[in-house]
TORKE-840190 format. One record per residue (C-alpha): x, y, z. Coordinates in steps of 0.02 Angstrom, whole numbers, padded with zeros to 5 digits, always signed. Layout:
XYZ;...
This chain:
+12491+01989+00262;+12483+01973+00074;+12293+01971+00079;+12292+02126+00185;+12402+02216+00058;+12281+02172-00082;+12135+02238+00019;+12225+02402+00054;+12269+02417-00131;+12088+02393-00181;+12029+02520-00052;+12152+02650-00116;+12095+02623-00296;+11915+02643-00240;+11954+02806-00148;+12051+02870-00299;+11904+02830-00411;+11782+02915-00293;+11898+03065-00281;+11885+03089-00469;+11707+03038-00496;+11617+03121-00353;+11679+03300-00388;+11632+03281-00571;+11464+03217-00518;+11449+03362-00395;+11489+03487-00533;+11360+03409-00646;+11231+03409-00507;+11273+03590-00466;+11249+03640-00646;+11093+03534-00662;+11009+03641-00529;+11044+03800-00630;+10989+03779-00811;+10934+03927-00916;+10754+03940-00968;+10729+03923-01155;+10633+04087-01161;+10775+04180-01073;+10906+04105-01189;+10808+04148-01347;+10776+04326-01289;+10962+04352-01252;+11019+04281-01420;+10894+04385-01518;+10939+04543-01423;+11125+04519-01456;+11097+04480-01640;+11012+04649-01655;+11180+04730-01616;+11306+04605-01688;+11210+04537-01838;+11137+04367-01883;+11310+04288-01904;+11319+04265-01715;+11211+04123-01647;+11302+04069-01489;+11353+03903-01566;+11522+03908-01478;+11443+03922-01306;+11426+03767-01198;+11307+03723-01131;+11227+03896-01132;+11276+04082-01111;+11297+04061-00922;+11391+03896-00932;+11576+03854-00944;+11608+03965-01098;+11504+04122-01067;+11483+04269-01186;+11610+04405-01155;+11519+04550-01073;+11371+04446-01015;+11348+04394-00834;+11215+04287-00752;+11147+04248-00579;+11034+04116-00501;+10852+04154-00466;+10738+04014-00405;+10859+03882-00468;+10878+03953-00645;+11011+04059-00730;+10956+04233-00783;+11052+04370-00871;+11099+04515-00757;+11232+04610-00857;+11254+04651-01042;+11402+04756-01103;+11406+04784-01291;+11559+04859-01376;+11750+04845-01376;+11772+04850-01188;+11893+04702-01194;+11991+04622-01337;+11865+04482-01361;+11707+04583-01332;+11558+04577-01449;+11565+04715-01579;+11418+04804-01659;+11381+04801-01845;+11349+04958-01948;+11162+04920-01937;+11154+04891-01749;+10980+04914-01676;+10873+04883-01523;+10745+04743-01525;+10602+04710-01404;+10691+04551-01346;+10808+04657-01239;+10663+04706-01125;+10614+04524-01097;+10765+04496-00985;+10671+04525-00824;+10821+04514-00707;+10935+04631-00805;+11029+04746-00685;+11164+04826-00794;+11158+04876-00978;+11295+04973-01068;+11345+05016-01246;+11518+05079-01290;+11568+05136-01465;+11424+05039-01541;+11320+05164-01641;+11449+05256-01745;+11372+05346-01893;+11238+05481-01871;+11217+05488-02061;+11224+05308-02122;+11139+05221-01976;+11069+05343-01847;+10994+05257-01695;+10879+05320-01558;+10855+05260-01380;+10692+05160-01377;+10545+05260-01311;+10443+05111-01251;+10460+04953-01145;+10572+05030-01012;+10436+04998-00884;+10472+04811-00906;+10642+04840-00825;+10577+04956-00689;+10607+04831-00547;+10779+04769-00600;+10886+04892-00699;+11013+04986-00592;+11147+05041-00717;+11116+05111-00892;+11261+05180-00993;+11289+05243-01171;+11470+05299-01200;+11552+05364-01360;+11409+05329-01480;+11405+05473-01607;+11269+05384-01705;+11152+05383-01556;+11038+05531-01591;+10869+05597-01537;+10813+05640-01361;+10810+05556-01193;+10640+05469-01188;+10528+05520-01045;+10495+05335-01011;+10668+05327-00933;+10578+05394-00780;+10503+05221-00752;+10671+05154-00695;+10645+05186-00509;+10788+05068-00460;+10916+05155-00572;+11074+05209-00479;+11184+05263-00625;+11131+05346-00788;+11280+05386-00901;+11249+05465-01072;+11427+05519-01114;+11487+05587-01283;+11344+05533-01393;+11242+05627-01524;+11092+05655-01412;+11002+05823-01417;+10841+05910-01363;+10779+05957-01190;+10814+05858-01032;+10650+05776-00978;+10572+05823-00812;+10550+05636-00782;+10733+05626-00734;+10674+05686-00564;+10581+05520-00542;+10745+05424-00528;+10748+05446-00340;+10884+05314-00312;+11004+05392-00437;+11182+05418-00374;+11269+05463-00537;+11199+05567-00680;+11321+05601-00824;+11253+05691-00978;+11416+05768-01040;+11473+05787-01219;+11304+05788-01308;+11198+05925-01388;+11066+05950-01255;+10975+06116-01254;+10849+06205-01145;+10853+06224-00957;+10908+06108-00818;+10746+06027-00756;+10683+06092-00590;+10642+05913-00542;+10829+05873-00530;+10825+05947-00355;+10728+05796-00293;+10876+05678-00317;+10935+05687-00137;+11049+05534-00157;+11141+05600-00310;+11330+05603-00290;+11388+05655-00464;+11300+05772-00586;+11400+05808-00744;+11312+05897-00886;+11465+05983-00962;+11492+06011-01147;+11312+06041-01201;+11206+06192-01249;+11103+06209-01091;+11034+06383-01059;+10936+06477-00927;+10991+06491-00747;+11048+06360-00623;+10883+06313-00536;+10866+06354-00352;+10806+06176-00323;+10987+06120-00341;+10997+06154-00154;+10906+05988-00133;+11058+05891-00196;+11122+05876-00018;+11230+05721-00053;+11315+05793-00207;+11505+05776-00219;+11536+05835-00398;+11441+05968-00497;+11508+06002-00672;+11405+06119-00782;+11552+06189-00882;+11547+06229-01068;+11364+06271-01082;+11261+06431-01105;+11196+06452-00927;+11162+06631-00873;+11102+06737-00730;+11156+06737-00550;+11198+06580-00453;+11060+06537-00328;+11096+06563-00144;+11034+06385-00116;+11197+06320-00188;+11269+06344-00013;+11168+06193+00044;+11287+06074-00046;+11395+06046+00109;+11475+05888+00038;+11524+05962-00130;+11709+05938-00174;+11707+06001-00356;+11612+06147-00431;+11651+06180-00614;+11555+06319-00703;+11688+06364-00831;+11635+06442-00997;+11456+06497-00967;+11370+06667-00955;+11346+06673-00767;+11339+06850-00696;+11283+06943-00540;+11441+06923-00437;+11501+06784-00325;+11357+06738-00210;+11400+06742-00026;+11335+06566+00004;+11486+06497-00089;+11581+06516+00075;+11470+06380+00149;+11542+06246+00033;+11663+06192+00168;+11709+06026+00083;+11753+06108-00082;+11923+06062-00158;+11903+06133-00334;+11808+06291-00382;+11815+06340-00565;+11708+06489-00617;+11824+06553-00754;+11766+06627-00920;+11602+06698-00855;+11549+06883-00845;+11526+06865-00657;+11582+07039-00608;+11589+07105-00430;+11738+07080-00315;+11819+06952-00200;+11778+07040-00038;+11603+06971-00007;+11662+06794+00032;+11751+06731+00188;+11881+06632+00093;+11963+06569+00252;+11809+06459+00281;+11855+06357+00126;+12007+06275+00205;+11996+06120+00093;+12010+06222-00067;+12155+06165-00178;+12108+06239-00347;+12028+06411-00371;+12010+06477-00548;+11922+06644-00568;+12008+06697-00728;+11913+06804-00854;+11767+06842-00739;+11771+07033-00738;+11820+07043-00554;+11864+07213-00480;+11947+07272-00321;+12096+07199-00229;+12150+07026-00172;+12079+07004+00004;+12187+06947+00150;+12066+06804+00188;+12110+06724+00021;+12289+06707+00081;+12230+06596+00225;+12197+06449+00107;+12340+06340+00162;+12300+06195+00044;+12281+06303-00111;+12399+06248-00250;+12321+06331-00403;+12260+06512-00406;+12200+06586-00570;+12152+06771-00569;+12212+06818-00742;+12122+06934-00863;+12014+07029-00737;+12008+07209-00676;+12092+07180-00510;+12199+07321-00442;+12312+07369-00297;+12480+07293-00252;+12490+07101-00258;+12510+07047-00076;+12686+06981-00039;+12604+06840+00061;+12551+06760-00103;+12729+06694-00117;+12724+06617+00057;+12565+06513+00037;+12629+06341+00087;+12564+06237-00059;+12547+06362-00201;+12614+06283-00360;+12535+06391-00495;+12490+06576-00483;+12422+06680-00628;+12385+06865-00597;+12426+06929-00772;+12307+07037-00871;+12246+07148-00729;+12276+07325-00665;+12396+07286-00524;+12517+07424-00479;+12673+07449-00377;+12814+07324-00354;+12817+07134-00340;+12896+07098-00172;+12923+06911-00201;+13088+06825-00158;+13200+06749-00292;+13166+06573-00228;+12983+06598-00272;+13024+06640-00453;+13147+06496-00459;+13020+06372-00395;+12873+06431-00500;+12952+06466-00669;+12816+06481-00802;+12684+06431-00675;+12689+06611-00615;+12632+06749-00733;+12610+06934-00694;+12631+07015-00864;+12510+07136-00946;+12491+07240-00788;+12543+07411-00857;+12598+07486-00691;+12672+07333-00606;+12860+07306-00589;+12985+07204-00491;+13157+07233-00416;+13265+07162-00554;+13429+07192-00461;+13375+07070-00325;+13336+06927-00444;+13457+06820-00545;+13426+06835-00734;+13393+06647-00740;+13238+06668-00633;+13159+06829-00695;+12969+06813-00687;+12887+06759-00848;+12834+06905-00957;+12976+07024-00911;+13135+07055-01008;+13304+07002-00940;+13356+07184-00957;+13220+07266-00852;+13286+07387-00721;+13175+07464-00589;+13210+07649-00572;+13042+07703-00504;+12877+07631-00449;+12775+07782-00500;+12682+07785-00666;+12752+07883-00812;+12692+08062-00838;+12581+08092-00988;+12680+08108-01151;+12715+08278-01228;+12654+08217-01396;+12465+08197-01387;+12475+08067-01527;+12599+07958-01433;+12539+07788-01369;+12444+07794-01206;+12501+07707-01048;+12386+07562-01090;+12474+07534-01257;+12654+07541-01198;+12754+07486-01046;+12842+07607-00928;+13030+07619-00945;+13054+07505-00795;+12935+07374-00866;+13020+07324-01027;+12925+07170-01087;+12987+07029-01198;+12882+07084-01344;+12950+07262-01334;+13108+07268-01443;+13148+07451-01403;+13311+07468-01305;+13305+07611-01182;+13457+07715-01135;+13515+07753-00959;+13651+07856-00872;+13756+07699-00862;+13769+07682-01053;+13892+07786-01152;+13815+07726-01314;+13653+07637-01351;+13740+07553-01499;+13873+07478-01388;+13741+07426-01264;+13640+07339-01400;+13793+07245-01461;+13837+07191-01284;+13659+07135-01253;+13654+07029-01410;+13825+06955-01380;+13779+06917-01198;+13620+06831-01256;+13722+06724-01374;+13844+06676-01236;+13702+06642-01115;+13615+06525-01236;+13779+06444-01287;+13821+06406-01107;+13654+06347-01041;+13528+06287-01171;+13510+06109-01237;+13361+06036-01329;+13306+05855-01306;+13188+05762-01422;+13081+05657-01305;+13091+05473-01350;+13213+05503-01493;+13148+05463-01667;+12997+05369-01596;+12927+05531-01523;+12788+05543-01393;+12657+05405-01393;+12604+05243-01310;+12763+05137-01302;+12757+04965-01380;+12802+04811-01280;+12978+04799-01349;+13015+04985-01333;+13101+05074-01191;+12994+05173-01070;+13007+05362-01064;+13080+05353-00889;+13219+05242-00957;+13251+05371-01093;+13251+05513-00966;+13371+05421-00851;+13502+05413-00990;+13503+05602-01011;+13557+05740-00894;+13446+05893-00885;+13484+06066-00818;+13389+06229-00795;+13338+06313-00960;+13353+06151-01060;+13207+06118-01177;+13114+05954-01205;+13022+05934-01370;+12870+05819-01390;+12824+05765-01567;+12660+05667-01583;+12495+05643-01675;+12322+05648-01596;+12392+05660-01421;+12436+05790-01289;+12564+05835-01156;+12522+05881-00976;+12636+05936-00834;+12558+05881-00670;+12593+05852-00486;+12670+05692-00418;+12502+05635-00351;+12417+05664-00519;+12560+05575-00607;+12531+05420-00500;+12343+05425-00534;+12366+05464-00720;+12242+05607-00718;+12234+05794-00694;+12088+05914-00705;+12200+06069-00692;+12377+06032-00753;+12516+06159-00734;+12546+06149-00923;+12445+06080-01069;+12476+06069-01256;+12404+05967-01399;+12477+06054-01553;+12579+05903-01609;+12749+05986-01583;+12766+06044-01404;+12918+06126-01326;+12933+06142-01138;+13072+06235-01047;+13138+06157-00887;+13143+06320-00793;+13193+06260-00619;+13289+06120-00534;+13190+05974-00466;+13065+05848-00534;+12945+05873-00680;+12801+05751-00706;+12735+05728-00884;+12584+05625-00937;+12476+05604-01092;+12304+05684-01083;+12223+05551-01194;+12117+05429-01096;+12210+05267-01062;+12378+05320-01134;+12459+05363-00968;+12406+05196-00894;+12491+05109-01041;+12658+05193-01009;+12649+05364-01093;+12717+05460-00944;+12887+05522-00888;+12981+05598-00742;+13124+05717-00779;+13247+05768-00645;+13330+05937-00671;+13496+05948-00579;+13553+06090-00469;+13686+06198-00555;+13823+06151-00432;+13784+05966-00455;+13800+05983-00644;+13970+06069-00627;+14030+05933-00509;+13972+05787-00618;+14005+05845-00795;+14100+06007-00796;+14012+06084-00943;+13838+06035-00887;+13782+05966-01054;+13732+05802-00977;+13760+05620-01016;+13633+05591-01152;+13646+05461-01289;+13769+05482-01432;+13629+05511-01557;+13547+05639-01444;+13710+05731-01418;+13740+05731-01606;+13570+05807-01640;+13590+05934-01501;+13764+05982-01560;+13706+06002-01740;+13558+06109-01686;+13668+06212-01572;+13800+06240-01707;+13664+06297-01827;+13596+06418-01698;+13770+06479-01656;+13808+06513-01839;+13644+06606-01862;+13672+06712-01708;+13851+06752-01760;+13792+06809-01932;+13658+06918-01852;+13788+06991-01733;+13901+07037-01878;+13756+07117-01971;+13706+07218-01817;+13885+07267-01785;+13909+07331-01963;+13742+07422-01960;+13777+07506-01795;+13956+07562-01819;+13981+07585-02006;+13816+07658-02065;
């Protein structure tokens, strides 16, 4: 029995040894079948040294760049039993990424990596004056059978033109040249990239026309050439981009009429032509873009009217911005059939007629701007609409447009109208007796007293305009005293990316109680504030926010009860915690919970608010006394 025990003991030791040794041996054998060729290794090291400098030699890597301690940003794959480089990412993508020197440059060694599939440079070439760099014009044919992704992002020192030899890259699926210093014409050879799915040329200084050859890219999904100086018209060959999902040509100098062929883009979900010189009216074929979710044609001298398009065919449309396009005529009934529409911008046009009451009943409308037109008559919108929209509805600067003030609570008067407007008539004023008096275009009718108009009109209900003025001022003081509180977002730390040991903005918001007409103040540097939808808040992005400001000291009035979603507009800041949800309580809930409705903010916040309010109260009281003396004793 004892001998048997010894045998079992020896067998277990043997198995334990094999359990340790064999896997190690297997790992070694697995690695032994995938060494890196010396030529491949030398080409990689020389190429990287061209960007990082001679100080880097890969001495910390074992046993080679594709071994157990690989280079950050470099990936490899096996081909015929050997490791070959397939991906190179240069720049501060991650904390331990390879960084470029001030004298970063391309070397021919880069094109010797015959299995390279992805090549990108982020924030590598920084100075267009001290060390300007150009994209190499030769050797791209050496990567014609392998390269699929080529990207240059945020390289202001990358100048010159796109070399025509880029057209050799027949396998290329993504070409991203975003926010560099590139200029010149777009080469016709871009049309040779028949497998291209993404073409991003935004934020450079490109000039000239969009190449006609672009229309041959039938697999293209994204074409973004915004923020350049492109001119000429949109080519009719764009109708060949039958797979396109996103077309962004905003902020250029494009002109002429849109081609009818644009209606062939049946899969298009975004069309952004903002800030160009496009004219000739809205082409009828736009109604064929049945997948469209966002259409932005604002800030173009388009002209024409809205009647030539069957808007009801665009049932997926969520954002429609036609502001500052010189449109005439009335708002068509078919536009009101867009049940998913949540943003409608028609401001600063020549539209006329009475705004349809059905605008207020569109099921998803969240922002409506019809200010700066020639609308007439009376706004027949319910008070709940004004309450829900707040400053996201604007109808001012329509000289002959009014609303029924008696049917709306002063707290929810539409933005752009005075709290003291009273509708007495919907007919325009007769011409003035004095031929030198301001015309109707330079002054508002008596029933359209705007905020910027400080003239107080008399009425049969006023025994004295002086008494009325005093009552108005005193009422304003009481109204502010009773309802308005200002909150400094984040306290002394202000608005920015929170540090690890700091409270989140939602924690700060949860400690305060907000009510209608309260103001939140954002103080920041090199940042911005956006008010967005719940969905956009969750995704940390918004192409058309309800509110945007980047002036460093932003004030936003909480003009309705409910939830407000705030995010930073700077890339990456929202994802790192610079976002906030504020809940504005219903008036009856405030009265029930706190009596005075000032909320349950922190002691420091209350102290600041009280001091600010006392200062305002004192100032208003002094002004009241001055007005009182001036009115009754002078």
